N, C-alpha and C positions, 0 to 999 in steps of 0.2 A: 602601794597596795601591793598585796601578795597575788601572785599569779593564780593560785587556787581560788582566791576569794573572787577575783575577776571572773573567771571560767564559771564559778557558781552562780553569779549574778546574771551572766549572759544566758545561762540554761534556764534560770528563772524567768528571765525576759522572754525568752523563746517559747516557753510554756505558756505564759500569759498571751502572747501574740497568736499562738494556735488555738487557744481557748476562745479568744476574740473573734477569730476567723471563722470558727465552728459555729459560734452563736449567730454570726451575721449571714452564714450560708445556710442556717435552718437546721443544723444537726448538732448533736452531742458530740464531745471529743472522741468517744468510743465508736461512734457511728461513722465518723468521718474517717477513721483509721481503717475500718472494715470495708472490704470491697463490696461493690454492689451486686445484688443477686442477678443471675442470669434472666434475661426477659423470655417468656414463653414465646414461641413462634406464632405469628400471626396467622389467623385462619383466612383461607382464601374465600371470597364471596363466590356468587354464582357467576359462572361464565356468561360474558355478554354475548348476545346473538346478533348476527347481522342481517339485515332483511336482504332477500333477494335481488333487489335493485342495487343495493350497495356492493353485494358479492359480485354482481354482473360488472358493475364499474371497475372494481378492482382487478377483474379477471381481463377486461378489455385493456386496461392501462398496462397490465404485466405482458399481454401479448404484443402491445405496441412497442414496449421496451425491447422484447426479445426480437421483434422483426427489425427494429434500429440496429440492434448489436449485430444480428446476422447479416444484414445489409452492410454494415460498415466492415464486418469480417471478410466478406466476399469481394468487395469493392477494390482493394488493393491487389488481390489475388488475380482478378480479371485485367487489371491494368498491365500487371507484370506479365500475364500470359500474352496479352495483345503486343505489348512492346517487344518481347522476346523474339518472335519470328520476324518482326520487321528489322531488328538489328542483325539478325542471322541472314536475312535476305540481302541487306545492303552489304554485309561483309562477304557474301557469296558473290554478289554482283562485282564488287571491287577485286575479289580474288581472281575471278574468271577474266576481268579486263586486263589484269596485271599478268596473268599466265601466258597469253600468246605473245605480249611484249617481252617478257623474260626468254621465252623460247626463241623469239626472233633475234634477241640480241646475243644469245649464246649460239645460234646457228651460224651466223657469219664468222664467228670468232673461230669456230672449229673448221669451217670451210676455208677460210683464209690460210691457214697453214697446209691444208690438203692441197690448195691451188698452187702454192709456191713450192710444194715439194715435188 
């Protein structure tokens, strides 16, 4: 077979298949190739109204969430504030206890050379 003849038969077969697909899809071949028109935007219906009780429940739930978040945010800050002075106090106590011992250790060392001289 000639290559041109094979290509022509393939094109014919493709055209038949496209036509069969268009019939099965419920459209004509011209309509299948054309893009679909843009849809009109949907109209919004009336807004739904909340009852006063539902509004109060929602407000109470939101206030509870805010209180929980505020409590969680303040809790770590308070712990850090309480622990910091305790550490400073311990450190100050240790430093104060070491200071006289260091001074006493240095004093005899200075006094000893003075006594021998």
